[in-house]
Structure formats: structure tokens, C-alpha cells
N, C-alpha and C positions, 0 to 999 in steps of 0.2 A: 364541624362540618356537614350542611346533608349530604346525602348518597345521589349517587347517578340515578337519574330514573332507567330502566329499562329497555325504555324505545330509545335512549341515548348511548348505551353501550351496547347494546345491539349495530346501531348505525357507525359506531366508533369501530366495531370488528366487523364491518360489512365484508363481506367476499371481496367487490369490486374496489375497497381499499387497502386490502393486500396488508393486512396491519401484523402481520409476522415474517419472521426470518425465511427465506427461500430454502427448500427441500433440497437435499442432493439428487438429483438425477440418477438412474440406474447406471448409467455409462459414464458417469464423469470420472472413475479412476482410471479408467482406460485412455479419457482425453487427455489424461496429467501424465500416465504413462508415455501416451504417444511424442508430448512435448518434453516429456524428458530426454526419450530416444532422439527425437532429434534434436533435439539440442547438442546432446552427446558427438552425434556424429558432426555438427558444425563447431567444436570445439568450447561451447558456452556451457561454461561449469556450474555445479548446483545453486551456488549463491544467486547469481543475476535469472535462471529459470525458474527457479522457486521464489525470487522475490518478486519476479511479475505476476506469478499464477499466483501467489498470495495477496496480491494487490488487486487485482480483477474479480479476485473471489471475495475478497473485503468489499468492492465495490456493489458486488452481485448480491452481497447480503445473505451468505450461505456459509451458517458455521457448520456446518453438517459433510459439506463439500471441505472446509478447510479441514477437519478431520482427515478427510480420504486423502487431501494432500498432504498430509503431515504423515501419513502410515508409508503412501510411496516414497516420499523422499527420506525414511529412514531405513525404509526395507532398500531401498537401491544404495545407499549409502553402505549400509552392513555387507550387501552381495558384494560391493566395490573396493572392501575394504578401509573405506575412508573413516577414521578413527576420529577424524574433527567432526562429520558431519551426526553427532552421536542424537539419542533422542533428544535430549535437554539442549543442545546447541540447534537444533532442528524449531524445536517449540521457540528460543528464544527468538532469533532471528522472525518466524514469522509472527512471531505476537509485537516486535517493532517494526517489521514493517505496517501491521494493523494500526499502530500506535499514530505513526505518521501518515496515515489516510486518514486522519484526522482532517489535517490542511486541505484534503481535496475532497471528502468525502459528506463530511463532517461527523459532530460527535456521537449520535445514534449508533449510526452505524457499527462503529468501532465499539461502542458499550457494548450491545448484543451481540454481533456476533465473536469480537473475541471472549466475552461472558461465557459463553457456550460453546465455545474450543476449548478453553482454559475446563472447564466440564468435562468434558468431553476424553483429554488428556488420560493416560494412565496415569495412577496415584501416585506411584514412585515419582514421575515427572511435573506435577502439581506441587509435589513436596519440594521436589528442587527450586521451581520457581518461585516457590511463597519466600526464598530465603534472600531472595534480590533487594536489594535498598533503592528506592527513588535516585534518580540522580539530576533528572531538570526542577528540582526545588530550586527558587529565585531567593537570593541573600544579598546584600549588599554587596558583600566581596566577587558574585558572581553577573552581577551587571554589565560591567563593563567586557567581558570574555563575553558575554550572550550576546549584547548588540554587536561586538567585532563579529563574530561568528553570524550573524545574521547579514551583515552587509557585505561579508566576504564571498557569502555562498550567492547572494543578488546580484553582486557583482559578476561573478564567474559563470552562471548560468545566461545573463539578459544581456552583459557585455556585446558592442558600446554602445547601446541604448540604456542601459539601468536607469541613469540618471534622467534623462527623456522619459522614460515608462513610470521613475518615481512620480514625477511632475505632471504626470497624465492622468495617474491614479489620483493624483491631491483635488483635481480639478473635478470627481467625481464624487470624494468626499477626504477630505483635508489627513482624516484619521486613517483613512484604507492604505494607504502604503506604510502610515507607522503601524499597524496591526499586522500586515502580510511579513513585512521584514522584519521587524522584533519578534512580534508573538507566533509566526511562524516558522521565519528561515531561519531566527535566531536562536528560539526556545523549542521548537520542536525539529523541524528538519534536519538541521545540523546538527552534530553530536557531541554532547558536553565530554570532558576529561573522566574518566575512570580510573578512581586511585586505588579500590578494591582488588581482592582477590579475584581470579577467573572470570575476566570483564566481557560482558555479553558481545553478541556478533554486532559491530557497527554497520548501520545502512548508510554507508559513507555517501560521497559526492557522485559516484556513480551510478549506487544502488539508488541512489534517490531518486535522478532523474529517470530512472527505469521505472519507477515505482508510481512517477508523476506520469509517464508518457500511457502507462499502463490502466492506473484509476481514469484518467482522462478521455481513452479512447472507451472505455468500459461505460463513462456517463453517455457520450453522446452527447451531441450541442455544443462543444468546445474545441471545434477545428482550431482555433487558432492559438489555445494554448497547449494542445497537443503539438502541433508544430515548433514553439517555444519550447518545449520540452526535450524534444527531439534535436534541435540546435543546441539547447542547454547539456545533452548527452554528448555532441560531440565536440564542445568548447571544454568540457574534462580534461580531453586529451590536448585541446589544442594550448592551454593555458597552464598544464604540468599538474593540476590540482588532484588529477587520475594518480601519478605518480608520488603522490603524498601520502598515499593511503595504500591498506592489501590489495595488490594486482586482484581484479576482478577477472576470472576468467571468462573469456570471451567479450568482454564488455568493450573492446573495441572495433571488436566487428561487428558488434550491435549500433556504435555509432555511423556506421558507415552506411549507404544508401541500402543493401542488399538485409543489413542486419537488422537495420530500424523495419523495414519492411516484414522481416520473417518476426520481426516482434508484433508489430499488429496484428499479424496474420492467428499469430497463439492469443491474441489476446480475442479478438474477433472467436476463436474456437470456444474459447472457454464461455465467452459472453453465450454465445449460438448453444452450446450444449446446459449450460444452467438454467437460462432463459426459454430453453424449451423451442426455440426458435422464433421467439416474440421478443426476443432483442432484451436492453436494457431493464433493469428492474427499479429504475427513477421514479417514474412515475406514470408509468402506460397502463397501467389497471385503472386509473380513473377514465380512462376511454371507454370502459365497460359500461353498457346498461346499470343504472343505479337499483340500489336493491329495495325494495319496500316495506316500508315501515309497518 
């Protein structure tokens, strides 16, 4: 295979293309700390605010900020005597959120950000994480349950318009709703059963809606989808699906007007900090003057 020419390599890595992950700004730890403090005052527990903050940070492509967030979350849990929120539990939750971000932000950001995040964790935490076995492998005996989970989550979020939305998506491309419902809502967004010891934390019905709202708000340009998932968060409490899983502290408040507004404000706060006032990192650099070869 022929090598890439030096001019081509230089242009791939040109500054205006922003080819690398986003550095952590100096003040990011204090931003997360203010969010955690504000969340506590409003009755929003660690799983909810940590899930939202992780989703935004993944969207902003900033693994070093993820590590700052991890450090704050574990220190906060230790200071409060929260035995559940150990270093392993926190890392497990954050990387589970990162995995689900694939369906909202795409594969590359999850690969790069989770890779650097894992490398930056203490070795003892890395060792514990490496013991986990995959739980989303498809096999003949899992197909039916995966499809049922996908359709169930889809209906819960989009009812009473789920069938109408499916038909509308199929007009765009017949495989579009198939991939979304089966591949994303079934295989990724919903949580398969875990039969081994020490199950990882689930990003269940309520937290998944929080992930979606946070990622989509941070992306910009997808307002209708933000609205849909804010309604989806509310429907988790209306249809009883929130009651079928472990309670998310503060989740019901986040599903209301004041809580949803607060959630969006925290997303904007993180985007402002990591983006250094330039907004989302999805493609703003391409508007800058092109580097000369």
C-alpha cells in the first residue's frame, strides 16, 4: 500500500479541521463542581447529573474533561459516604453513557473519548473494568428480546405518535426506522439482562432520556429532537416505565418544566466551558480560514 503524501497528511491534520480531541479547559473542574452543588440543592442525585454531564462531555469530544468529571464525582461520593458511587461504579456508569452516545453522536467520538478516558483512569480501576464481559452480543436466542426492548422503548418515548413517526421515517428510507428501532433502541439504548455477579449500572429509561436531551442540545441544530426527548422524559413517568426501574433521584423534577430548563442550562454551561465560548465542536472549525499547503 502506498504511503500518504506529506501534503495530504498535513491537510488531514490542518488546524482548521480540528483533527484531535478537545482539550480540557482549566476551569472545567469548577464548572462540574458548581453543577454538582446546584444539583444537590435541587434534589438531583449523582446518577442524573453525572449522566447528563458525561453525555455533554462526550458530545464535546473532550476525554480529559471526562477524567476531571470522574475525579469530581468520586471525590464527592467519598465525602458524602456514598458507598455505591465507588471509583469502579462511577467509571462503569460514565462509559455506559459513552457507549449509548454512539446512537446520538456517532461511533468515532465514542471510540476516541472512551479510549482516552480509560487510559487516564487509575490502573486499579482499569483492571476492574477489564473483567466485564460484553452483554450486547446478538445470538439467535437474544433476537426476540432485543426486538421487544427496542419496540417497547420506542413506543414509550414517542407514544401516541410512534406508529406515525415510524411510517414517516420509512418514507425517507425504508431501512431508517428498522435500523433506529432495532439497532439503536433495541441493541443499544435499552439495557439487556445481566446474569453475572456485580451487574454494571444501567442507563435505564429515565437516564437514557437525559442522555438524549444532553447530547442533542450540545450538538445544536436538532431542536425538534430535543423537544421529542424532553417529552420522552416526561412520558417515562406518565406510563409507569420509570417505576419499573431503580429510582433516579431528581428524575421526576427534571421531567417537569423547571427541571428540564435547569438541565438545558447545565448542558449550555458545559458547552460554553469546553468550547471556550465558541459553542459545539461538531464542525465550527471548518468555517475558519483554510490552512495553506
